[in-house]
C-alpha positions in Angstrom: -39.6 40.1 -4.2 -38.2 39.4 -0.7 -39.6 37.0 1.9 -38.3 36.9 5.5 -39.4 34.2 7.9 -37.8 33.5 11.2 -34.1 34.0 10.3 -34.5 32.8 6.7 -34.5 35.3 3.8 -35.4 34.6 0.2 -34.7 37.4 -2.3 -35.5 37.2 -6.0 -34.2 40.1 -8.2 -35.8 40.5 -11.6 -36.1 36.7 -11.9 -32.3 36.7 -12.7 -30.7 36.6 -9.3 -31.8 34.6 -6.2 -30.3 35.1 -2.8 -31.1 33.1 0.3 -30.0 32.7 3.9 -30.4 29.8 6.4 -29.1 27.3 3.8 -27.7 24.1 5.4 -26.7 22.1 2.3 -27.0 22.0 -1.5 -28.2 18.5 -2.3 -28.1 18.7 -6.1 -27.7 21.3 -8.8 -27.4 21.7 -12.6 -28.2 24.6 -14.9 -32.0 23.9 -14.7 -32.6 22.8 -11.1 -31.1 23.4 -7.7 -32.3 21.5 -4.6 -31.1 22.7 -1.2 -31.8 22.0 2.4 -32.7 25.1 4.5 -33.8 25.6 8.1 -37.4 25.6 6.8 -37.2 22.5 4.7 -36.2 21.5 1.2 -36.2 24.3 -1.4 -36.4 23.5 -5.1 -35.4 26.2 -7.7 -36.1 25.7 -11.4 -34.9 27.8 -14.2 -32.5 28.1 -17.2 -28.8 28.8 -17.3 -28.6 28.8 -13.5 -25.2 28.8 -11.7 -24.3 29.2 -8.1 -22.1 32.3 -7.8 -21.8 32.3 -4.0 -22.1 29.5 -1.6 -21.1 29.8 2.1 -22.6 27.1 4.2 -20.9 28.4 7.4 -23.0 31.6 7.0 -25.9 29.8 5.4 -25.8 32.0 2.3 -26.3 31.2 -1.4 -26.5 33.4 -4.5 -27.8 31.9 -7.8 -27.7 33.7 -11.2 -29.7 32.7 -14.2 -33.4 32.9 -15.3 -35.6 31.6 -12.4 -38.9 30.0 -13.3 -40.0 28.6 -9.9 -39.1 28.6 -6.2 -40.9 26.0 -4.1 -40.6 24.3 -0.7 -41.0 20.6 -1.2 -41.8 17.8 1.3 -39.0 15.5 2.3 -40.6 12.3 1.1 -38.1 10.1 2.9 -39.0 11.6 6.2 -42.7 11.3 5.4 -42.3 7.6 4.6 -40.4 7.0 7.9 -43.2 8.7 9.8 -45.9 6.8 8.0 -44.1 3.5 8.8 -43.9 4.5 12.5 -47.7 5.3 12.5 -48.5 1.9 11.0 -46.4 0.1 13.6 -47.9 2.1 16.5 -51.4 1.2 15.2 -50.5 -2.5 15.1 -49.1 -2.5 18.6 -52.3 -1.0 20.1 
């Protein structure tokens, strides 16, 4: 399966190899979960026996080998809380 969206590519090959572009940073990783920041938001990958075989942040590319269970974009809860706080303050000041 390959998904292309505005300069960001996600490619999953036989659930055993994941390739992505437009990666800004790897926030955390172990053999069961990898959380990365991409141009489109936070991307969470869950699986078994996963390891990063290629990481080039200058080119924005990552390759992960292992058995992939799930790939999901997640909300940045910290940013959401900041925005919620701004909304409350703006309502109080009206």
